[in-house]
TORFIGU-355945 format. One record per residue (C-alpha): residue in one letter; x, y, z. Coordinates in steps of 0.02 Angstrom, whole numbers, padded with zeros to 5 digits, always signed. Example, Ala and Ser with C-alpha at 12.3 -4.5 7.8 and 13.67 -1.06 7.14 Angstrom:
REM residues 2
A+00615-00225+00390;S+00684-00053+00357;
//
This chain:
REM residues 257
M-02772-01979-02144;E-02659-01964-01991;E-02623-01788-01933;K-02445-01739-01894;N-02414-01617-01751;V-02254-01533-01808;S-02203-01361-01744;M-02077-01240-01817;F-01944-01326-01710;G-01987-01501-01772;R-02057-01641-01668;W-02053-01613-01480;G-01927-01724-01397;E-01805-01723-01543;P-01631-01661-01490;K-01633-01514-01608;T-01803-01461-01542;V-01743-01464-01361;L-01587-01365-01406;A-01689-01235-01496;F-01804-01215-01347;V-01658-01195-01226;A-01579-01065-01340;L-01741-00967-01345;M-01752-00968-01154;L-01572-00908-01138;V-01602-00763-01257;G-01756-00714-01158;A-01660-00720-00995;I-01522-00610-01066;V-01648-00481-01126;I-01739-00477-00959;T-01574-00463-00863;A-01519-00319-00974;L-01682-00226-00944;V-01673-00250-00755;R-01490-00198-00751;E-01529-00041-00849;R-01661+00007-00722;I-01536-00019-00579;V-01389+00069-00661;D-01481+00212-00745;P-01515+00317-00589;E-01328+00321-00550;K-01303+00424-00707;N-01392+00567-00619;Q-01280+00576-00466;V-01132+00683-00415;T-01006+00653-00275;V-00940+00797-00171;T-00793+00770-00051;G-00766+00865+00111;E-00626+00863+00239;G-00630+00880+00428;K-00476+00906+00534;V-00460+00901+00724;I-00296+00945+00811;Y-00264+00869+00982;Q-00131+00840+01114;P-00098+00656+01158;D-00135+00603+01336;I-00064+00426+01326;A+00117+00372+01294;T+00178+00196+01263;V+00361+00170+01307;T+00453+00020+01236;L+00607-00029+01334;G+00697-00187+01387;V+00845-00282+01454;Q+00981-00369+01354;I+01098-00499+01432;D+01253-00540+01328;K+01370-00689+01330;A+01311-00778+01486;P+01402-00945+01508;T+01242-01047+01490;A+01065-01020+01426;E+01000-01049+01602;S+01117-00917+01670;A+01062-00793+01536;L+00878-00821+01579;N+00908-00808+01765;Q+00998-00642+01745;L+00863-00579+01628;N+00720-00629+01742;E+00803-00546+01891;K+00830-00382+01797;I+00655-00380+01722;S+00577-00409+01893;Q+00673-00259+01960;V+00622-00153+01811;V+00437-00197+01829;A+00442-00158+02015;S+00524+00011+01982;V+00400+00056+01846;E+00255+00011+01960;G+00336+00118+02094;S+00331+00267+01975;G+00141+00255+01968;V+00107+00138+01821;P-00020+00001+01861;R+00034-00179+01829;E-00099-00206+01695;N-00015-00069+01591;I+00149-00167+01582;K+00161-00310+01459;T+00296-00413+01373;Q+00317-00371+01190;N+00463-00484+01145;Y+00561-00622+01233;S+00710-00719+01164;V+00864-00822+01210;Y+00994-00877+01084;P+01177-00931+01072;Q+01313-00806+01030;Y+01451-00858+00910;D+01614-00767+00877;Y+01701-00792+00710;K+01890-00802+00703;D+02004-00868+00567;G+01855-00932+00468;T+01784-01034+00610;S+01644-00999+00734;E+01655-01029+00920;L+01516-01025+01047;S+01554-00876+01160;G+01398-00878+01269;Y+01212-00854+01271;N+01110-00695+01248;A+00937-00661+01317;S+00823-00512+01296;Q+00649-00455+01344;Q+00555-00302+01285;L+00418-00219+01387;S+00278-00109+01324;I+00228+00017+01459;K+00071+00121+01444;V+00083+00288+01534;E-00083+00380+01553;N-00131+00560+01592;I+00033+00629+01528;Q-00042+00803+01505;E-00070+00813+01693;D+00111+00765+01731;K+00233+00819+01596;Y+00373+00721+01680;A+00277+00556+01688;V+00363+00476+01538;S+00537+00528+01592;K+00506+00462+01767;V+00463+00291+01698;I+00618+00285+01588;S+00731+00349+01727;E+00667+00225+01857;A+00677+00082+01732;G+00857+00131+01692;K+00906+00131+01875;A+00833-00045+01891;G+00934-00115+01747;T+00853-00067+01582;N+00985-00051+01446;Q+00872-00030+01294;V+00747+00108+01255;N+00671+00079+01084;G+00547+00220+01072;I+00389+00309+01124;S+00222+00318+01035;F+00084+00438+01080;D-00103+00411+01076;V-00262+00489+01141;S-00395+00409+01250;S-00540+00496+01163;V-00493+00449+00985;S-00671+00395+00940;D-00742+00562+00997;L-00610+00656+00898;R-00648+00556+00742;Q-00833+00595+00762;Q-00791+00781+00774;A-00685+00768+00617;R-00825+00671+00530;I-00952+00807+00570;L-00835+00942+00504;A-00805+00841+00344;V-00992+00821+00312;A-01020+01008+00339;D-00876+01046+00219;A-00948+00930+00086;Q-01122+01006+00105;A-01052+01182+00086;K-00958+01130-00071;A-01116+01048-00139;A-01216+01209-00113;E-01080+01310-00200;L-01070+01185-00343;S-01259+01191-00365;Q-01258+01380-00373;V-01112+01394-00493;T-01175+01262-00615;G-01360+01300-00598;T-01391+01118-00552;R-01524+01066-00428;L-01462+00937-00306;G-01581+00818-00220;K-01561+00705-00070;I-01402+00615-00018;V-01411+00438-00087;G-01243+00372-00026;W-01077+00415+00056;Y-00903+00351+00096;E-00777+00389+00233;N-00588+00389+00233;V-00483+00421+00390;V-00322+00504+00333;G-00231+00559+00490;S-00191+00447+00640;P-00067+00442+00786;E+00110+00398+00734;P+00255+00324+00835;R+00385+00450+00894;P+00564+00394+00930;V+00663+00442+01085;Y+00829+00530+01059;G+00969+00567+01181;L+00932+00431+01309;G+01061+00310+01240;I+01085+00128+01287;G+01162+00047+01439;G+01241+00167+01563;A+01167+00317+01472;V+00994+00262+01524;K+01046+00251+01706;E+01116+00426+01698;A+00964+00502+01612;S+00887+00640+01716;V+00700+00668+01735;A+00653+00790+01599;D+00500+00848+01505;V+00460+00744+01350;P+00358+00859+01236;T+00211+00772+01154;G+00176+00907+01026;T+00010+00905+00935;Q-00062+00780+00815;E-00212+00780+00701;I-00352+00668+00642;V-00412+00701+00465;V-00572+00624+00397;E-00633+00634+00217;M-00818+00613+00181;G-00887+00590+00006;L-01074+00627-00014;N-01169+00560-00164;Y-01308+00682-00215;E-01454+00648-00329;V-01459+00771-00474;K-01635+00830-00513;
//
């Protein structure tokens, strides 16, 4: 009598047998994945995050002045560009003469475009405008409190008719951030010790952390220098930098024993 080798899934090779086998493997994989995931996630249930803040106050030692030249209603585009190039060359030479190295002077914006005047519902070409903006980096401003004003004054005498603003920065920003980071970690550790004492919880080693830089240098506008002739008439005066701050937040993840 011929023996029949039939399993609980039917004959091997039949479609329903193959499908049943695949289903069994998928169920097994899901169970194994769930167990592994539980082992990975479970320790995180015994952690606490404590946040600390570190603040460092500083005086900027770098100023970036943005100024430029605007040419209005030149008869041709070529004429507008020629006038602009002549004025900008004079401005750059004057700024260099005030002590700013050439590598600290760069073009930020450059444009030439037609100017139209509208009258009685129609537009007429009235000329061509051209403009160029320069970004000028002035260093060591704490050593010479008139350095920024000198640059603006000399540029105005040479033909600058636009002063768009000043932004302040510091050359040692990475060192200041490190100082703020150290203060933030110390603050978080002190809070963790206090939290442990108040709650009666034993905290273990630090198992993770995050950092967030809150404070950073911000642009500061220039007031009272005006445009056009007002720039030429501006006297050399002190431009106060004030103080700024860098704030760093550090979150420390502690293991709870």
